[in-house]
VEXKOLRO-422753 format. One record per residue: residue in one letter; x, y, z of N, C-alpha, C, CB in turn. Coordinates in pm, whole numbers, plus 50000, padded with zeros to 5 digits. Glycine has a CB too. Example, Ala and Ser with C-alpha at 12.3 -4.5 7.8 and 13.67 -1.06 7.14 Angstrom:
BEGIN
A513194943150780512304955050780513204967050780511314955350905 S512854977550708513674989450714512905000350787514084994050572 
***
This chain:
BEGIN
M518334939948785517624947448887518564953548992516634938448954 D519874953848968520794958649069520514973049108522214957349021 M520254981649010519994995649040518744997149125519855003548912 K517714989149097516474990349172516644986049316515384982149106 T517414975449338517604970849475518484980449554518204956949476 Q519274988549484520124998349552519425011649574521395000549474 S518225013449523517555026449532516275025549613517255031749392 L516315018049719515135016449803514955028549892515235003649887 P513725033249908513505044449999513565039950144512165050949970 E513855049350230513725047150374512265049750412514695056350455 I511675040650487510295042350534510335047150678509475028950521 R509875059350702509895065150837508475065550892510515079350835 I508235058150997506915057151057506915065451185506515042251086 K505975074851196505975083551314504555088351345506915095551292 Y504335091151471503045096551515502915110751464502905096051669 A501825113551394501575126751336500715134851433500875125651196 W501355140051537500585146551643499885159351596501485149851760 L500485166451500499815178451448498565174651368500775186651361 L498655163851290497485159251216496395155151314497855147451123 A496775147751417495785143551517495165155551587496435134251620 E495995165151623495525176851695494515184951614496695185651734 N494745185551484493905194051399492695186951340494725199751288 T492615173951356491475166551299490685158651402491965157151193 S491235156951521490635147551615489245151651661491525145951734 T489015164651681487705168851730486605165551631487695183951759 A486815169251504485795166451402485635151551380486165173351270 L486735144151376486645129751351486035122551470488035124051321 M486335126951590485735120551707484225123251710486395125551836 D483825135251674482385138151668481685129051569482155152851630 Y482395125151462481785116651360481825101951400482505118651227 Y482965097351449483145082951473482835078751616484545078951438 D483105087351711483045083151852482655094951940484395077151898 K481475100551917481055112551989481065109852138479655117151943 G481715118652211481825116752355483035108552395480605110352407 G483805103752296484985095752327486135104352375485405087852205 K487245097852402488405104752455489655099652386488515102952608 L490505108852345491765105052283492695098652386492445117152218 R493555089652339494605084252425495705094752442495175071152366 G496625092052530497705101452554498755101352444498355098452685 F499555112152439500605113552339501555101752342501375126552361 E501955097552462502915086652475502365073652419503315084752620 E501055071252434500485058852383500495058652230499055057152435 Y500175069952170500225070552024501665069451973499585083551974 E502595075352044504015073752008504425059152015504905082252102 A503925052152116504255037952132503675029452020503745032852266 I502465033051975501855025751862502705027551736500405030751837 A503115039851708503965042351591505285034751602504235057451575 A505855034451722507105027151742506895012151721507665029751884 Q505745006851765505464992651744505314989751595504194988451819 Y504624998651523504494996951378505874996151313503675008551317 A506765005351352508115005651293508864992751324508905017851344 E508704987751445509374975251483508844963551402509184972651633 W507534962951382506954952151301507404952851156505434952651308 W507494964951102507784966850960509234964450925507394980750919 L510164968951009511574969650973512144956450920512364974051091 P511864944850980512454932550927512024929050785512104921151017 Y510904934750740510364931650608510694942450504508864929750616 E511134953950551511204965650463512014963150336511804977250539 K513244959050349514104957550231513544947250134515514953550274 N513134935650186512634925050098511354929050027512414912350178 I510444935550099509174939350037509364950449935508174943850144 L510154960549966510374971449870511104966449746511164982749935 T512084957649767512784951749652511814943649567513954942749699 A510994935449631510024927249559509024935749483509294917949654 M508624946849542507664956049479508234961749350507304967349575 Q509484965749354510124971349235510374960649130511434978249272 E510744948749173510964937849078509654933549013511624926049147 A508574933449089507284929149035506764938548928506264928049147 T507134951448936506594961448845507604966448742506084973048923 G508884965348773509894971648689509994986548711509594969048545 L509364991648818509385005848850510305008348968507955010848882 T510745020948982511595025049093510945036749165513015028849042 F510995036549296510445047549375511155060649341510565044549525 K510385071349333510965084449307511575090449433509915093949250 Q510915088549546511395094449670512405085249739510215097249765 N513395091149803514335082949880513935081650027515735088749871 V512955089550069512375088350203510865089450189512945099250301 I510145080050247508685080650249508235080950394508035068450173 N507595091750433507075092950569505715086250579506975107750611 V505535078550683504265072050712503725078250840504425056350726 Y502595085250828502045092550941500975084251011501465106050895 V501095082951141500155075251221499285084851300500895065351316 A497965083151288497055092251358495725085251386496815105051275 P495075088551498493795082151532492675086251437493405085551675 F491725077251421490495078951341490735078051190489865092351373 F491955075651148492215073151007492355058250984493485080750960 Y492055053750860492325039850827493665039450755491185033550739 A493685039850624494955039850551494735045850413495525025550539 F495645054750372495675059350234497105063350200494695071350213 S497355065150070498745065150023499345078849996498825057349901 E498555089549985499125102449949498375113750018499085104349796 P498935119150130500125114350200499845100650262500555124450309 L500885093450297500705079950347500375080550496501965071250320 V499125077150527498615077950664498065064350705497525088850676 L498375060250828497805048250887497085051851015498905037650914 G495995044751043495315046251170496045038651280493885041551160 V495405037851396496055031651512495435018151546495965040851633 Q494685012451454493925000251483494604987251442492615001051415 F495794987951383496454975651338497144969151458497484978651225 D496574957951502496994952151629497864939651613495794948751710 S498384937351494499284926051473500284929451365498504913251436 R501414922451368502444924251266501874921851127503624914751293 E501064911151112500534907650981499644918650924499754894550989 K498774924151009497874934850962498664947150922496854938451071 L499644950851005500434962850976501214961150847501384965851091 V501914950050831502744947850712501884947150587503574934950727 C500764940250594499874939150478499354952850436498704929750510 N498864960550532498264973550498499304983650451497514979050617 L500464983750512501494993050468502004989250329502664993450568 T502154976250302502534971750169501534976450065502664956550166 H500254974950094499184979250004499364993949967497794977050071 E499545002450068499635016850042500935020449970499525024750172 L502005013549999503265016249929503215012149783504425009049998 I502445001749752502254998049610501525009249538501464984849598 H500455014549599499785026149539500805037249511498655031349631 R501655040149608502625050949592503585048049478503405053049723 L504105035849472505045032549365504405033549227505595018449385 L503175028849213502505028849083502235043049034501205021149092 M502045052449126501665066049086502795076249103500475070449165 D503915072349163504995081949187506325074649175504855088849326 N506775072949053508005065649026508875073548930507705051648970 T510035068148898511015075848821510835074948671512385071248855 T509955066148623509945063448479508615065248409510405049748455 H507495064348480506225063348411505385075948431505465051248460 D504725080148325503835091648326502485087448383503685097748184 D502195091548506500965086648569499695092648510501015089448717 S499815102848426498615108448363497985098648265498955121448291 R498745088448224498215078548129497725065848199499275074948027 T497935065048329497735052448400496315047148390498095053948543 Y495335055748411493955051048411493585044848276492995062648444 D493955051548167493655046248034494405033248008493995056547927 E495655032648051496445020448029495865008748107497905022848070 W495485011048232494905000148310493544995948255494765004248456 T492785005548202491515001948139491754993048018490735014648097 S492804995947942493114987547825493524973447868494244993947741 L494124972247986494534959148036493384951348099495644960648136 F492584958348181491624951448267490164954148232491864955348408 G489914962848134488554965648092487924977148168487704953448108 E486744981148124486014992048187485514987548325484824996748098 R485944994448428485564990948564485445003648647486594981248628 S484865002548764484815014148852486245018248888483985011048981 P486465030948919487835035148955488425027149071487845049848991 T487635024449172488165017049287488575002949249487125016549398 E487734996049173488094982549131489324982849041486914975949058 L489354992248947490454992648851491804994748919490215003748750 V491885004149012493185007149072493644996249167493135020449145 H492714987949214493114977549308493434964149241492024975549409 I493144962549114493564950349045495094949249044493024950148900 P495844959449000497304958249007497824957249149497944969948938 V497214964649241497674964049380497554949949435496874973849468 H496404943649416496194930249470497054919849399494724926349459 A497274921549270498154912149198499584913149249498104914849047 I500064925349268501424927249317501564922049459501814942149311 M500544923949542500574918449678500704903249674499304922449755 H499974896849583500084882249570501524878249535499104877049463 E502114885049438503474881349397504464883549511503904889549274 I504294894549583505214897349694505114886749803504924911149754 F503904884449852503754875949970503834860949938502454878950037 I503514857249815503594843049778504964839649722502504839649676 D505404846849620506624843149548507894848949608506504847349405 K507824861349656509034868249699509324866449847508924882849667 I508294867849930508484867450075508194853750132507594877850142 G507334846150065506964833050115506114833650240508184825150142 E505244843650248504334845250362502904846950309504754857550452 P502344837050240501014838850179499914841650279500654826650100 E500104837650405499064840050506498864854950533499424832950636 F499844863350498499674877650516498524882950431500974885050481 L498274876450319497204881150230495834880450295497194872950101 T495674871850395494374870750462494054883150544494344858550552 Q495034891950563494794904250640494194915350554496094909050701 E494114913350424493514923450337492004923550360493844920750187 V491484935050399490054936250430489294938050300489794948250526 L488374928750273487624929050148486144930750177487864916150066 D485574941750132484144943850143483434936150032483804958950136 E482134937750026481364931049921481394938849789479924929249966 G482014950449789481944958949670483164957849581481774973049711 D483714969549544484754970149442486074963949486484984984249402 Y486394964649614487624958249663487554943149641487854961449812 R486424937249675486264922849655486284919449507484954917949720 A485664927949424485644925349280487054925449223484774935849209 S487894934449270489274934849219490044922449263490004947649267 W489804918049385490444905849435490014893749353490114903749584 Q488724893049323488214881949244488784882149103486684882349239 Y488964893949045489574894948912490974888748915489644909748865 V491744891849019493094886449031493044871249045493824892549152 Q492104866249123491984851749140491634844949007490914848549245 Q490784851248927490314845248803491354846048691489034851948759 H492154856748691493084858948581494534855948616492974873248534 T494794852548740496094849248799496994861548812496794838548714 Y497574862648930498464873948957499694873648869498864874049104 M500174861648830501374860948747501144867548611501784846348727 K499964865148552499644871348423499534886548437498334865448366 I498884890948544498664905248562499984912548584497714907848679 T500844907448672502104914348696503034913748574502814908248818 K502964902948498503744902248374503274913048277503624888248308 D501964914748262501434925048174501844938948221499904924048166 L501854941048352502274954048405503744956748375502024954748557 R504594946848395506014948648364506224951848216506804936248402 N505504944748130505614947447987505144961547953504804937247909 L504054965648017503534979047996504574989548034502254981148078 Y505164988248152506094998248201507444997548130506284996648349 A507734985948073508964984747994508774989447851509454970447996 G507534992447813507264996847678507144985547579508325006047633 G506914973347633506814961747545505384958347510507464949947610 A505214947047444503884942547403503144936447521503984932447288 I501824938547524500994932947630500374919847582499894943047674 
***
């Protein structure tokens, strides 16, 4: 794994003021009609706090992510955009401003970076991913299917690689497909799932 540990991307976390400026009116009307945005400096401070929380974990988590999958990030820099009224998604990678602890921030950013690695890496054709995951995990809703590998990899990272299993409690699980994917991982064990993923990406037998 020497090459993978040497090819870690830089994670740049910054306040996306243009994104906020161009979406805040519509999003505020939807989520908080009559509300008021915080000042530029406060949002900058939130992004800076996120970066401070993340930095001590960055190398270990990214290394563990690549080791758990056998995949390597395609990009050498990944920008993480922070903006109000957003929660979290991976492409582009955007975080909201509601993560009020180190554990929540690290857990959620790890989640989104796993999505990015699985769909944008140096070796695997992502056009086949849905069919391959269906062959591994069975016919499921798209949301449940894509989160089975994410949740399994999170378990391996925080339990086996980082030794911080309590971080997993920060994963927000609804009663729907997110919870179903988590339960699948609990029932089938994350070790089996990540082993199958590594075999898949290495071109071996499942």
